[in-house]
N, C-alpha and C positions, 0 to 999 in steps of 0.2 A: 479540419478539426475545429471544434468550438473553442473560443477564447473565454467564454463565460464561466466563471467559477461557480460550482455548486457542491453542496455537501449533504450527505445522507444522515450523518450522526453529529459530526463536529460543526454544528451550525453557529456556535459561539466563537467569536474571534479569539477570545482568551484561551479556549480549548485548542484552537489551531496553533496558537503561539506556544502553548505548553508542549505540544508534540515537537514543534520546531526547535524550541530551546533545549529540550532533552536531546534531540538528534544532533544538533550542532555542538552541544556540550560534550559529545563523545570525542571530539577532537582533543579535549583536555583530559578526558577519562578513558584513555586507550586501554587500560587494564579491564575496565568494565565492558568495553566493546569486544575485546578479545574473548572474555569469559562467555558472553552471550553468543558469539560466533561458534563456540565449541559445544553449545547445548544441543543435544540430540533429541530433546523432547520438550514439550511445554512445561511439564512438571519440573524438570531440571532448571528451566529458565526461571521459574517462579521462586527458586532458591537464591537467585543472584541479586546483588545490590542494584544493578542497573534496572532490573524489573521493578524493584521496590521504589526506586527513585522516581520512575515514570508513574507508577501507580499513586504514589503520594501526591505528585503534582496534579494529577487529574482529579483525585478525590478532594483536594483542596478547593477545586472549582465546582464540586458537586456533580461531576459527570458520572452517570450511572452506566458503567460498562463492566463486563465480566472479567475477572482476573486472568482467565485463560486468553481472552481477547487481547489484553494488555501485554501478556507474555508473548503472544504471537507477533504483535506489532514490534515489540522490542527485538525479537529474534530476526525479523525481516529487515527492519530499518538499519540495523548495524551493517548490512551488506551494501547499503547505498552510500557511495562516497559523497562527501560534501564538495560542491564545485568551488574551484579557486575564486571564481567571480563573486561567489557569495561570501567567502571568507575574507576577501579583500575589500568588500564593501563596508561602509560605516555600520557599526553595530545596529543602530536604529533603522538601517535601510536593508538589512540582510533578508528579513522575511519577505518583503515586497520584491526584492531582487529574485529570490527563488520562485515566487509565484509568477513573476513576469517571464522567467526563462522556461519554466516547466508548467505549462498551462493545461495539460490533459491528464485524464485518469488512466489507470493501469490498463484496462481492457482496450482502450483506444490505442495505446502504445503497442500492445501485443498485436493488434490488427494492422498497424501501420505497414506500408510497403517496405519490403526488405531493402531494395535498392531501386533507384529511379528506373522505371520501365520493367522491373522484375515481375510485377503482377502477383507477387506472393507476399504473405504477411511475415513479419519478423518472427513471430511465434506461430508454428504450424497449427493447422486446425486440429490435428490429432493431439498435439500437446495441449492445446487449449481445452479440448473436450475431456482430456484426462484430469485437468485441473477441476473442471466442473463436476466430474464424477467423484473426485476425492472430497469435494465439499461436503457431501452428505454422509461420508464414511468416517474415517479416523482423522482426528484433529492433527495428529503428528504427521500423517501422510500428506494432508493438505498443506501443512506448514512447509514440509520439505520441498514439495513441488513449487510452492510460491517462492521459496527462497531461491531456487534455481532460476526461476524466471526473473526475479529481482536482480540477481547477479548478471544475467544476460542483458537486461535492459538498464543496468546501473546508471548510465549517464543520461537517461531520459525520464526516469521515474520521479514523480513528485511525492516525497515521503508523507506529506500531509494528506493528500488524496488517497494514498495507499493505506494509511492508518484508518482513514474513514471507511474504506472498503472492507477492511478486516473487522472493524467494529460492527459494521452493518451485517456482515456474514454471521457473526456470533449471535447478534440480536435476532436475526431471521431464523437461525437454527433453534433457538430457545422458544420461539413462538411460531411454529410452522403453520398453524391455522390462520394466523394473522398476516403472515408474509407469504401469500400464495400468488400465483400468476405473475402479473407485472410487478408485484412488490417483492418477488423472490430474488435472492442474491444471484442465482444462476441466470435469471432472465435479464437482469440489469447488466451483468457482464457480457452475456451473449449479444445483447442489443448493441452495446458499444463496440464490441469486437467486429461483428458482421457489418454493421453500418459503416465502419471505417474501411473495411475491405471493399465494400460496394463503391466507394469513391474512386477506386482505381481499377475495378474489375467490371465496370459497367459494359453491357453489350453495346456494340457499335450499331 
């Protein structure tokens, strides 16, 4: 796995901190977190104060992302628990602590070996392909599949990278002619997923 951080949309450190601060703030706003967990669609999520709090923070920074994308980020990130190691760190050190502990993107974690010597990914190829297929279909279907994966990988997911992936997904959907081939969301996820698998399934 690569240790080098890279972002597709959240290239500004302030934007990354905005996502982080909203996410870690859920520890004090458990009612907002619970409300977002109950949302069964993006439209319902967009009626919640938790969504509007995140949207306000990002718009204050001038980040141009679609409301549906922000709602999706909010609905998925509420399922990722905040590590005790991050909560116990000094406030000014929490962000760096998270980035040090969770260095990889979502698709790499999906493709990671299930157990030492198992030679199988944490998220099966069938399940991964269903996520890719849902990407170009219904937003709510994609959200539900992503939520389930986030719950499964809860202790390994970096919420900042995950938000970055979701924002990129919506950006690519809105401009299909511009985001083709290697720039497509599906390609980027598939590349990370399969290249991670190849690290432990190489032919002898």
